[in-house]
N, CA, C and O atoms as a GROMACS GRO file, in nm:
protein
  260
    1MET      N    1  -0.675   0.383   0.200
    1MET     CA    2  -0.650   0.340   0.064
    1MET      C    3  -0.777   0.355  -0.020
    1MET      O    4  -0.770   0.385  -0.140
    2SER      N    5  -0.891   0.334   0.042
    2SER     CA    6  -1.018   0.347  -0.028
    2SER      C    7  -1.037   0.490  -0.079
    2SER      O    8  -1.089   0.512  -0.188
    3GLU      N    9  -0.994   0.586   0.002
    3GLU     CA   10  -1.004   0.727  -0.039
    3GLU      C   11  -0.921   0.752  -0.165
    3GLU      O   12  -0.964   0.823  -0.255
    4LEU      N   13  -0.802   0.693  -0.169
    4LEU     CA   14  -0.716   0.711  -0.287
    4LEU      C   15  -0.780   0.649  -0.410
    4LEU      O   16  -0.775   0.706  -0.519
    5GLU      N   17  -0.840   0.532  -0.392
    5GLU     CA   18  -0.906   0.467  -0.505
    5GLU      C   19  -1.021   0.553  -0.557
    5GLU      O   20  -1.037   0.571  -0.678
    6ASP      N   21  -1.100   0.606  -0.464
    6ASP     CA   22  -1.212   0.691  -0.504
    6ASP      C   23  -1.164   0.817  -0.576
    6ASP      O   24  -1.221   0.858  -0.677
    7LEU      N   25  -1.058   0.877  -0.523
    7LEU     CA   26  -1.003   0.998  -0.584
    7LEU      C   27  -0.945   0.967  -0.722
    7LEU      O   28  -0.962   1.045  -0.816
    8LEU      N   29  -0.878   0.854  -0.734
    8LEU     CA   30  -0.822   0.814  -0.863
    8LEU      C   31  -0.932   0.791  -0.965
    8LEU      O   32  -0.923   0.838  -1.079
    9LEU      N   33  -1.037   0.720  -0.925
    9LEU     CA   34  -1.148   0.697  -1.016
    9LEU      C   35  -1.216   0.828  -1.055
    9LEU      O   36  -1.258   0.845  -1.169
   10SER      N   37  -1.226   0.919  -0.960
   10SER     CA   38  -1.286   1.050  -0.988
   10SER      C   39  -1.203   1.126  -1.091
   10SER      O   40  -1.258   1.182  -1.186
   11GLU      N   41  -1.072   1.126  -1.072
   11GLU     CA   42  -0.984   1.198  -1.166
   11GLU      C   43  -0.987   1.134  -1.304
   11GLU      O   44  -0.985   1.204  -1.406
   12LEU      N   45  -0.993   1.002  -1.308
   12LEU     CA   46  -0.996   0.934  -1.438
   12LEU      C   47  -1.128   0.954  -1.511
   12LEU      O   48  -1.131   0.954  -1.634
   13SER      N   49  -1.235   0.971  -1.436
   13SER     CA   50  -1.366   0.982  -1.501
   13SER      C   51  -1.400   1.125  -1.543
   13SER      O   52  -1.499   1.147  -1.613
   14LYS      N   53  -1.319   1.222  -1.502
   14LYS     CA   54  -1.347   1.361  -1.541
   14LYS      C   55  -1.330   1.377  -1.692
   14LYS      O   56  -1.236   1.325  -1.752
   15ASP      N   57  -1.422   1.448  -1.750
   15ASP     CA   58  -1.418   1.472  -1.894
   15ASP      C   59  -1.342   1.602  -1.920
   15ASP      O   60  -1.396   1.712  -1.907
   16THR      N   61  -1.214   1.587  -1.956
   16THR     CA   62  -1.132   1.705  -1.985
   16THR      C   63  -1.060   1.686  -2.117
   16THR      O   64  -1.050   1.575  -2.170
   17ASP      N   65  -1.011   1.796  -2.169
   17ASP     CA   66  -0.933   1.791  -2.293
   17ASP      C   67  -0.784   1.776  -2.264
   17ASP      O   68  -0.703   1.770  -2.356
   18ILE      N   69  -0.749   1.769  -2.136
   18ILE     CA   70  -0.608   1.757  -2.096
   18ILE      C   71  -0.564   1.612  -2.113
   18ILE      O   72  -0.631   1.521  -2.064
   19PRO      N   73  -0.453   1.589  -2.182
   19PRO     CA   74  -0.400   1.452  -2.192
   19PRO      C   75  -0.364   1.398  -2.054
   19PRO      O   76  -0.329   1.476  -1.964
   20LEU      N   77  -0.372   1.269  -2.035
   20LEU     CA   78  -0.344   1.208  -1.905
   20LEU      C   79  -0.206   1.245  -1.852
   20LEU      O   80  -0.189   1.267  -1.733
   21VAL      N   81  -0.106   1.251  -1.941
   21VAL     CA   82   0.029   1.281  -1.897
   21VAL      C   83   0.045   1.425  -1.849
   21VAL      O   84   0.143   1.456  -1.782
   22ASP      N   85  -0.048   1.511  -1.882
   22ASP     CA   86  -0.042   1.651  -1.839
   22ASP      C   87  -0.141   1.682  -1.726
   22ASP      O   88  -0.149   1.795  -1.680
   23ASN      N   89  -0.215   1.582  -1.683
   23ASN     CA   90  -0.316   1.601  -1.580
   23ASN      C   91  -0.248   1.596  -1.442
   23ASN      O   92  -0.229   1.488  -1.386
   24GLU      N   93  -0.212   1.712  -1.390
   24GLU     CA   94  -0.138   1.721  -1.264
   24GLU      C   95  -0.212   1.659  -1.144
   24GLU      O   96  -0.150   1.586  -1.067
   25PRO      N   97  -0.342   1.686  -1.127
   25PRO     CA   98  -0.411   1.622  -1.014
   25PRO      C   99  -0.407   1.469  -1.022
   25PRO      O  100  -0.390   1.402  -0.920
   26LEU      N  101  -0.422   1.416  -1.141
   26LEU     CA  102  -0.418   1.271  -1.159
   26LEU      C  103  -0.278   1.217  -1.127
   26LEU      O  104  -0.265   1.115  -1.059
   27ILE      N  105  -0.176   1.285  -1.174
   27ILE     CA  106  -0.039   1.242  -1.148
   27ILE      C  107  -0.010   1.245  -0.997
   27ILE      O  108   0.057   1.156  -0.945
   28THR      N  109  -0.060   1.347  -0.930
   28THR     CA  110  -0.041   1.357  -0.785
   28THR      C  111  -0.108   1.240  -0.713
   28THR      O  112  -0.049   1.182  -0.622
   29VAL      N  113  -0.229   1.206  -0.754
   29VAL     CA  114  -0.301   1.094  -0.693
   29VAL      C  115  -0.226   0.964  -0.719
   29VAL      O  116  -0.214   0.881  -0.629
   30LEU      N  117  -0.176   0.947  -0.839
   30LEU     CA  118  -0.101   0.825  -0.872
   30LEU      C  119   0.027   0.814  -0.790
   30LEU      O  120   0.062   0.706  -0.744
   31GLU      N  121   0.097   0.925  -0.772
   31GLU     CA  122   0.218   0.925  -0.692
   31GLU      C  123   0.188   0.893  -0.546
   31GLU      O  124   0.262   0.819  -0.481
   32THR      N  125   0.080   0.948  -0.495
   32THR     CA  126   0.039   0.919  -0.357
   32THR      C  127   0.002   0.773  -0.340
   32THR      O  128   0.039   0.709  -0.242
   33ALA      N  129  -0.071   0.720  -0.436
   33ALA     CA  130  -0.111   0.579  -0.432
   33ALA      C  131   0.011   0.488  -0.437
   33ALA      O  132   0.017   0.387  -0.367
   34LYS      N  133   0.108   0.523  -0.519
   34LYS     CA  134   0.230   0.443  -0.530
   34LYS      C  135   0.306   0.445  -0.398
   34LYS      O  136   0.353   0.341  -0.352
   35ALA      N  137   0.319   0.562  -0.337
   35ALA     CA  138   0.391   0.574  -0.210
   35ALA      C  139   0.320   0.492  -0.102
   35ALA      O  140   0.385   0.425  -0.022
   36LYS      N  141   0.188   0.499  -0.099
   36LYS     CA  142   0.111   0.423  -0.001
   36LYS      C  143   0.127   0.273  -0.025
   36LYS      O  144   0.136   0.196   0.071
   37SER      N  145   0.130   0.233  -0.149
   37SER     CA  146   0.147   0.093  -0.183
   37SER      C  147   0.283   0.041  -0.135
   37SER      O  148   0.292  -0.069  -0.082
   38VAL      N  149   0.387   0.121  -0.154
   38VAL     CA  150   0.521   0.083  -0.108
   38VAL      C  151   0.522   0.072   0.044
   38VAL      O  152   0.581  -0.022   0.100
   39GLU      N  153   0.458   0.167   0.110
   39GLU     CA  154   0.450   0.167   0.257
   39GLU      C  155   0.380   0.040   0.307
   39GLU      O  156   0.424  -0.022   0.404
   40ILE      N  157   0.271   0.004   0.243
   40ILE     CA  158   0.196  -0.116   0.281
   40ILE      C  159   0.280  -0.242   0.258
   40ILE      O  160   0.280  -0.332   0.342
   41ALA      N  161   0.349  -0.248   0.146
   41ALA     CA  162   0.434  -0.364   0.117
   41ALA      C  163   0.544  -0.379   0.222
   41ALA      O  164   0.574  -0.490   0.265
   42GLU      N  165   0.603  -0.267   0.263
   42GLU     CA  166   0.707  -0.272   0.366
   42GLU      C  167   0.648  -0.319   0.499
   42GLU      O  168   0.710  -0.398   0.570
   43SER      N  169   0.529  -0.272   0.533
   43SER     CA  170   0.464  -0.313   0.657
   43SER      C  171   0.430  -0.461   0.655
   43SER      O  172   0.443  -0.529   0.757
   44LEU      N  173   0.388  -0.512   0.540
   44LEU     CA  174   0.358  -0.654   0.528
   44LEU      C  175   0.483  -0.739   0.545
   44LEU      O  176   0.478  -0.847   0.604
   45GLU      N  177   0.594  -0.691   0.493
   45GLU     CA  178   0.721  -0.763   0.507
   45GLU      C  179   0.763  -0.768   0.654
   45GLU      O  180   0.806  -0.873   0.703
   46VAL      N  181   0.750  -0.656   0.725
   46VAL     CA  182   0.782  -0.653   0.868
   46VAL      C  183   0.690  -0.747   0.945
   46VAL      O  184   0.735  -0.819   1.034
   47ALA      N  185   0.562  -0.749   0.911
   47ALA     CA  186   0.467  -0.838   0.977
   47ALA      C  187   0.502  -0.984   0.952
   47ALA      O  188   0.490  -1.067   1.042
   48LYS      N  189   0.545  -1.015   0.832
   48LYS     CA  190   0.585  -1.152   0.799
   48LYS      C  191   0.706  -1.194   0.882
   48LYS      O  192   0.709  -1.304   0.936
   49GLU      N  193   0.805  -1.106   0.893
   49GLU     CA  194   0.924  -1.135   0.972
   49GLU      C  195   0.889  -1.148   1.120
   49GLU      O  196   0.941  -1.236   1.189
   50THR      N  197   0.800  -1.062   1.169
   50THR     CA  198   0.758  -1.068   1.309
   50THR      C  199   0.684  -1.199   1.336
   50THR      O  200   0.706  -1.262   1.440
   51GLY      N  201   0.599  -1.239   1.246
   51GLY     CA  202   0.526  -1.365   1.261
   51GLY      C  203   0.621  -1.484   1.266
   51GLY      O  204   0.602  -1.576   1.346
   52ALA      N  205   0.722  -1.483   1.181
   52ALA     CA  206   0.820  -1.592   1.180
   52ALA      C  207   0.897  -1.594   1.312
   52ALA      O  208   0.925  -1.702   1.366
   53SER      N  209   0.932  -1.478   1.363
   53SER     CA  210   1.003  -1.469   1.490
   53SER      C  211   0.917  -1.520   1.605
   53SER      O  212   0.965  -1.592   1.693
   54ILE      N  213   0.790  -1.483   1.605
   54ILE     CA  214   0.698  -1.530   1.708
   54ILE      C  215   0.684  -1.683   1.703
   54ILE      O  216   0.686  -1.749   1.807
   55ASP      N  217   0.671  -1.738   1.583
   55ASP     CA  218   0.660  -1.882   1.569
   55ASP      C  219   0.784  -1.953   1.621
   55ASP      O  220   0.775  -2.054   1.689
   56ALA      N  221   0.901  -1.899   1.588
   56ALA     CA  222   1.027  -1.959   1.634
   56ALA      C  223   1.035  -1.955   1.786
   56ALA      O  224   1.073  -2.053   1.849
   57ASN      N  225   1.000  -1.842   1.846
   57ASN     CA  226   1.002  -1.832   1.992
   57ASN      C  227   0.900  -1.925   2.056
   57ASN      O  228   0.928  -1.985   2.160
   58ARG      N  229   0.784  -1.937   1.996
   58ARG     CA  230   0.681  -2.025   2.049
   58ARG      C  231   0.729  -2.169   2.051
   58ARG      O  232   0.702  -2.243   2.145
   59LEU      N  233   0.800  -2.210   1.947
   59LEU     CA  234   0.852  -2.346   1.942
   59LEU      C  235   0.956  -2.370   2.051
   59LEU      O  236   0.964  -2.480   2.105
   60GLU      N  237   1.034  -2.268   2.083
   60GLU     CA  238   1.133  -2.281   2.190
   60GLU      C  239   1.062  -2.306   2.324
   60GLU      O  240   1.108  -2.388   2.404
   61TYR      N  241   0.953  -2.238   2.349
   61TYR     CA  242   0.879  -2.255   2.474
   61TYR      C  243   0.806  -2.389   2.478
   61TYR      O  244   0.785  -2.444   2.586
   62THR      N  245   0.768  -2.440   2.363
   62THR     CA  246   0.698  -2.568   2.358
   62THR      C  247   0.791  -2.680   2.405
   62THR      O  248   0.746  -2.774   2.470
   63LYS      N  249   0.919  -2.669   2.372
   63LYS     CA  250   1.016  -2.770   2.415
   63LYS      C  251   1.026  -2.774   2.568
   63LYS      O  252   1.045  -2.881   2.626
   64VAL      N  253   1.014  -2.659   2.631
   64VAL     CA  254   1.025  -2.651   2.776
   64VAL      C  255   0.901  -2.704   2.845
   64VAL      O  256   0.909  -2.767   2.951
   65ALA      N  257   0.786  -2.679   2.785
   65ALA     CA  258   0.659  -2.719   2.848
   65ALA      C  259   0.634  -2.863   2.831
   65ALA      O  260   0.532  -2.914   2.877
   0.00000   0.00000   0.00000
């Protein structure tokens, strides 16, 4: 993710006469960053569900012990 941030900052800091909406490299970086962000959000949701499942199972074993 750090690489994407660096690339995004690099593209934004370039001095060009091209409007932002026509800057293809910038748009590509933004699309990649968005896709990565969605992927991370999905992974966090799975981790949250897994953590809840682990906690529930742990409580079941605590009753036995």
